[in-house]
C-alpha positions in Angstrom: -20.3 7.3 11.3 -21.9 7.9 7.9 -20.2 7.2 4.6 -18.3 10.3 3.2 -19.1 9.2 -0.4 -22.9 8.4 -0.5 -23.9 9.9 2.9 -26.4 7.1 3.6 -24.4 3.9 4.5 -22.7 3.1 7.7 -18.9 3.8 7.3 -17.0 0.6 8.0 -13.9 1.2 5.8 -11.4 3.9 6.6 -9.3 4.7 3.6 -6.3 7.0 3.9 -4.8 8.3 0.7 -1.7 10.5 0.1 -1.9 12.5 -3.1 0.8 15.1 -3.9 2.0 14.9 -0.2 -1.5 15.7 1.1 -3.2 13.1 3.3 -7.0 12.6 3.0 -9.0 10.0 5.0 -12.3 8.8 3.6 -14.9 6.9 5.7 -16.8 4.6 3.4 -19.6 2.1 3.5 -18.9 -1.4 2.1 -20.6 -0.5 -1.3 -18.6 2.7 -1.9 -15.4 0.9 -0.7 -15.9 -1.8 -3.2 -16.4 0.8 -5.9 -13.0 2.2 -5.0 -11.4 -1.3 -5.0 -11.1 -1.6 -1.3 -12.7 -4.5 0.6 -13.6 -4.6 4.2 -11.8 -7.1 6.5 -13.5 -9.6 8.8 -10.2 -10.3 10.6 -9.9 -8.8 14.1 -6.9 -6.4 14.5 -5.4 -8.4 17.3 -5.4 -11.6 15.3 -1.9 -13.2 15.5 -0.3 -13.5 12.0 0.7 -17.1 12.4 -2.8 -18.1 13.4 -4.2 -16.1 10.5 -1.9 -17.8 8.0 -2.8 -21.2 9.4 -6.5 -20.4 8.9 -5.9 -19.0 5.5 -4.3 -22.4 4.4 -7.4 -24.2 5.7 -9.7 -22.0 3.6 -7.9 -23.0 0.4 -10.0 -26.1 0.1 -8.1 -28.0 2.8 -4.8 -27.7 1.0 -2.0 -28.6 3.4 0.5 -26.5 1.5 3.0 -29.3 1.1 2.6 -30.0 -2.6 5.7 -29.6 -4.9 4.2 -26.4 -6.4 4.0 -24.9 -3.0 7.7 -24.4 -2.5 9.9 -21.6 -3.7 12.3 -22.8 -6.4 15.0 -20.4 -5.3 15.2 -20.8 -1.5 13.2 -24.0 -1.0 10.8 -22.5 1.5 7.4 -24.3 1.6 4.1 -22.6 2.1 3.6 -24.7 5.2 6.9 -23.3 6.6 5.8 -19.8 5.7 2.5 -20.2 7.6 4.5 -21.4 10.7 7.0 -18.6 10.8 5.1 -15.8 9.0 8.1 -14.8 7.0 9.1 -15.3 3.3 12.5 -16.7 2.6 13.5 -14.5 -0.3 12.1 -12.1 -2.9 11.3 -15.0 -5.2 8.8 -16.4 -2.7 6.4 -13.6 -3.7 6.1 -15.2 -7.1 6.1 -18.7 -5.9 3.2 -18.1 -3.4 1.4 -15.4 -5.3 -1.9 -17.2 -5.3 -1.8 -17.6 -1.5 -0.3 -14.2 -0.8 -2.8 -12.2 -2.9 -5.7 -13.2 -0.7 -3.6 -12.7 2.4 -2.6 -9.2 1.4 -6.1 -8.3 0.4 -7.5 -9.4 3.8 -4.8 -7.6 5.8 -4.6 -4.3 3.8 -8.0 -4.2 2.1 -6.5 -4.2 -1.4 -3.8 -5.7 -3.5 -2.8 -2.4 -5.1 -0.4 0.1 -3.6 -2.1 3.4 -2.8 0.4 4.9 -0.3 3.7 6.9 -0.6 6.2 6.1 -3.2 9.8 5.4 -2.2 12.3 8.0 -3.5 15.9 6.9 -3.4 18.2 9.1 -1.2 20.5 9.5 -4.2 18.2 9.9 -7.3 19.7 9.9 -10.7 19.6 13.2 -12.7 16.5 12.3 -14.6 14.6 11.4 -11.4 15.8 14.6 -9.8 14.6 16.6 -12.8 11.1 14.9 -12.7 10.8 15.7 -9.0 11.9 19.3 -9.6 9.4 19.7 -12.4 6.6 18.4 -10.1 7.7 20.7 -7.3 7.8 23.7 -9.6 4.3 22.9 -10.8 3.1 22.7 -7.2 4.9 26.0 -6.4 3.1 27.8 -9.2 -0.3 26.3 -8.0 0.5 27.4 -4.4 1.2 31.0 -5.6 -2.0 31.0 -7.6 -3.9 30.0 -4.5 -2.0 32.6 -2.5 -0.8 29.9 -0.1 2.6 31.6 0.5 3.6 29.5 3.4 3.4 26.4 1.4 5.0 28.2 -1.6 8.0 29.1 0.6 8.4 25.5 1.8 8.3 24.3 -1.9 10.8 27.0 -2.9 13.2 25.8 -0.2 12.7 22.1 -1.3 13.4 23.1 -4.9 16.6 25.0 -3.9 17.8 22.0 -1.9 17.4 19.7 -5.0 18.8 22.0 -7.6 22.4 21.4 -8.5 24.8 24.0 -7.1 26.1 26.5 -9.7 
C-alpha cells in the first residue's frame, strides 16, 4: 500500500482520525507519520502486555524498578508490581510512573497525544449544552449549504433533542 500523503513511500502506519464526527483513515509511510507526530511500532500485535512491560523495564538501562522513586506515593504500588500485573493501582500512578508510561503509551498507541473522540458527560451542564448546540447549528448550516439534506435532518433532530423544552 502506498502512502496517502506523499504517494511514494510504503504505508506502514494506519492513522484513524475522527473530526466533527467524521472518521478518516490515513495510510502513511514512516516519514509522513513522524511529521504528523505518530511513530510506528515494532511490537507485534499479539505480544502479551505483561511480557511487554517486563521488556520495557529492561530497556530502561537495566533499572529493576525497585527504587524508592519508582513507587506511587498514594497507593504504594511499585513499578515492578505494575509490570507484573499490568494494572495501575490508582489515578496518581500515572504521575508517579509518567517517565515509564510515556514510552509505553507511545509504543502501544503510536503517540502520547489524544486524537480520538472526546467524552461528553451524559448530563452536561448548561454551558456545555450550549457549546454543543452552537457546534451542531454550525454543522447544520454547513450541511444545508452543501445540500446534504439527510445529514441536515439528522443534525436538526439532534439539536431538538438537546434544546430545553419550552
